N, C-alpha and C positions, 0 to 999 in steps of 0.2 A: 480741635475737640475732638475727641473720641465718643465714635457712638456708643450709647450708654446701652444699656441692657434693658428688656422690656419690663416691667413692672407686672407682676401678675397680680391679677383683680382678686380680691379678696372672696373666703371663700362664702359658701351661702349659710345661712341661718335657717335654724325651722321655720315651720311657715307659722307659729305662733309668736316667735319672736324677728320683726322685719331687719333686715341688713342694714346696718350701719351707714350713714349717708356720708360721702364725701362733702367736705367742706374746702379743701384747697388741693391742688392736682398742678403735678408740674409734669410737661413734656418737652420732648425733643423731635424736632422736626430736621431731617439732614439738608446737604446742600444739593444740587440739582443742577445737570446740563440743561439747560433747554433747548429745545430748536432740534437738537442733533443736526445740524447742517439744513436737510432738505425736508425738515416737519415743522418749519415755520407755525409757531402759535398752538401745536397741536400735538407732538411728540416731545417726550424729553425722559432722563433716568437721575434716579438719586443716586448720590454719590455719597459713599462711607469715610469719611474723616473731619467733615468739620459741621456744624451745625445753629440752630438758633434753640433756645431753650423759652418757655415761656412757664410763668407762674401764675396761677390763677384761683381766686380764691371767690366763694360765693357769699355775697353780700345782699341784705333785707332790702336795699335801696332798690329801685327796679331801672338802674344807670348799666352805662359801662364805664369804668373809670382807667385809664394811662397811670397806674402810681409812678413808675418809674420804669428808664429803659436803661441798661448799665452794658458794659463793651465798647464804647463808640463815644468817640471824638467829636462826631458831629451831631448837630442838633436836630433829631427827628422830634415828628408832633405828639405832644400826649394829649392833643384834641382826639377823643375817640372817631370824631366823624373824618380826622386826617390820617389815622394812623390804618396802617393792614390791617392787624389785628384788631384793634378796635371798631374797624369797621364791619370785619369779619363777625363780632361777638353782637354786634348791634342787627347784624340781619339773623345772625341764628334766633335773637330774643324774640324779634320780629314774627318772623316764620312760625316761631313757637307756642308765642302768645305768654313767655315767661314771665310771670308774676316779678322774680327774686332778678337780681343783677352779677354783676361782676367786676371784679378789682384784679387788675393786671400789671406783673412785672414782667418784662422782657430781659434776655439774657443774651446778648448780641455777638454771635461765634462765627460769621459769614462777613466778609468785607463789605462795605456797602458800596455798588455801583462796579462789582465782579465781575458780573456775568455768572454767577454763582446763587443766585435765587434767595439772597438775602430777606428780600421784602415779603416775598412767598412763604420762606421758612417761620417768618415771627407770625404770621397769619394760622399758619398751618396748626404749628403749635401751640397756640393759643387756642385754637378751635379744639383739638383734640384734648386738651387739660379741659377745657370747659363742659365738653361734652361729658368725660368722667365724673361731671358733679349733678347731671342731671339725673332727675330719679328712675328715668327710662333712657340711656344713651342709644344715640344713633350708630348705627355703621359706619363706616370713615368713607365707604361711597357717597352718603346720603350727608356727607359735610362738603362736597366738590362744590358744590353752586356758592356756600356760603364762600369758602376760601376764593373763588375767582371773585364773588363781591370784594374781597380785601384786597387782594391782589389788583384791582382795577383803580385803588386808591394811588397806587404807585405807578404803577405802567399809562395810565390811562385808558387802557382797554381789560375788557373783561377775557381771559384766556387763559387753557388751564394745562400747558405744555409745563409748566414749573410745579401748581399744586398739586394736579394728578399724580404725577411720580413721588409725590412727598407723602399723599396721605396714602398710597396703594402699594409705595416699594418698586424697584426695578424700573424697567421701560413701560411705559404707560402712553398709549394712544387718546388724547384728551379731546375730543369736542364739544360745541357750545355747551350741550348736555348730558352727554356720557364719556365714561373716564373705562378706559379698557386696558390691563397689564396685558404687555405682549412677552411671552417667553424668549429669553435669551440662555444660551448653553453659560453655562458654571465657570467656566473657564476663562469665558472673555472678559478682556479688563480696560480700562478706561485710564489715560493718563490727562489728568489734566494741570495744565500751568497756569496760575493765578500772577500776573507781573505787579509791582505795587504801584498802579496807576488807574485811577478812578474816570472810568465811561458811564455817565449817566444814562439810565434807561432811556428817558425822552429824546436823548441826543442821537443814541443810536438808533432810533423808531425813526425821529425825523428824516436819517438819510437814507430810508427807504423810500421815499417821497418821487414820484416821476412814474413814467411810460415803463410798462413789460410787454415785450412780443409774445404773442401768441405760442411759439415755437419755444420760449422758454418755458413756460408753465405745460406743455406737456413733457419736456425734457423732465423737469423737478418732477412731475407727477410719477414720470417711469421710473426714476429712481428712485423716490420713496416708495413704490410698490416692490422696487428690488430687494429695498432694504430692511420691508417688513415680511417678506416671503423667506429672505435668508435667514431671520432670527427665528421665524418659526418652523423652520425645517434646521435649522443649524448649521446652515449652509454659509461660508465665510467669504467664496469666490463672490456669492450672488451679495454680499454685503458692499463686496472690495467695488463690486461693476457699481454698485447704487449709492455710496456716501459721496458724494459730489452735488454738492447746493452751486446749483445755475442762476439763483435767484436774488439771494440773501448777503451771500459772503464777498459778490464782488463789489456790492455797493457799501460795506461794513468794512473793509480791509483797510481802507486807507485811516480808519479811525486808531486800528491797532498797531503799535510800534512796532515792526520789522516782522509784520504778522507773515511775507511769505518765506523767511526764513525758517517762521516757529513750525509752521505747519511742513514744510518742506522733511525738517529734522525728522518729524512725527514719518513721514512717508519712506525718509532713508533707513528706517529701523522695522518697516514691516507694518505699518499702519494699515486697517483694513479702508481707513479715512480719516481725516481730520478737518475742522470745520472751529468757528468760536462759537463760545459756549453761551449760550443766551444773547444778551446784548454785548457782549465783552466788557471786558478785553483779554478773558482768560481764554487760552483757547483749549481745545481736545482732541485727543487719537484715543482709537478702537484696534485694540488689539487680539489676536485669539490667544497670544501667554501673558500670562504676571510678569515675566524674565523681559519679553519685548518691549513692553509698558513701562517697566523701570527701566532701561535703557535710554529708550525714548524720552522719558521725562528731562533722564539730565540734559542730552542734546537739546530740547524744546527750551530749558531752562537757560543755556548758554546761550542760545539764541535772542533771547531778551536781553541777557547781560551785554550783547555787544551795543545796545544803544542806551547800557547805564541803569539798567533796571533792573532791582530784586525781585525775587519772585519766588511763591509758593509751590509747591508740588503736592500732589495727592494721584495716587495709585490703588485702584480698590476695585472691587466686580460690577459689571454694567447693571446685572440683577444687584441691586443695592437695596438699604433697608427703606421701612415704610418709619412714618412718626410712629411714636409710643410715648407710653408714661415712664416717667423715671423715678417718680416720689408722690407722696400722698399723704391727705391726713383727715380722719373720719372724726365727726362728731363724739364728743364725750357722752 
């Protein structure tokens, strides 16, 4: 699914005539590379090339209703209290004390269990669309907490490494109560390869149970610091030294078919670093130049093919797009 263009807000009318109120809005949220290796649950970046759409209609009933979910062969919950988009909108209604409700139709463009933040994209797209229907829409940063509420419905934990970048765009540092966009040179690109293999988020998180050595935490903290410093300074050498996951990757690697060969294919093509995207099984690499990313993606795809797996390839700037409105309808 190609990333859409941003829908322009309607022009303001004179003070004597109130602006027409939207009754329906459609929003798009892009895929995301979660964790970025060294930033487990707190670092991610959006990725052009795939995403989910949410069509939200304002209704008089004080409820949230998931009317339909298209684009997937798997059964996803229509019960709003068990659906990521539904939970996010329920949290929004409660926090703002809204008298009206929302009806939602989701259009899935991100494969489930892919490590590309499909569950997060649905709730972010729904929030951005619903927000446009409010009399006083909130800034995207203010939707962050509601998006984490929705993400928790799928992952079992309230973390922002996917929803933060999807809301703001680009690379984002997402803590429990703050989300901050991190500058990245415009020329730096990511190659993301998604094998046709499902790895459920809860299974990927279960692989992390166990004891960790203090030295591992120290090394991981140093690597995260180097990566962030490299992004702020535009220093690829710092990122190359820092993009090495000491904690999560070693424990999840056995869950990803032929991971070692796929990662090495990226490194052989001058990747600044490579690791598992989100909970996997997708694998990503960072590159200084698009040509390097494109060449690496071919080799990474070939490494997955060695195990009999077909895969989808995405190459796009690390400084990716934010969720945005793509359509709307105002009251007559």
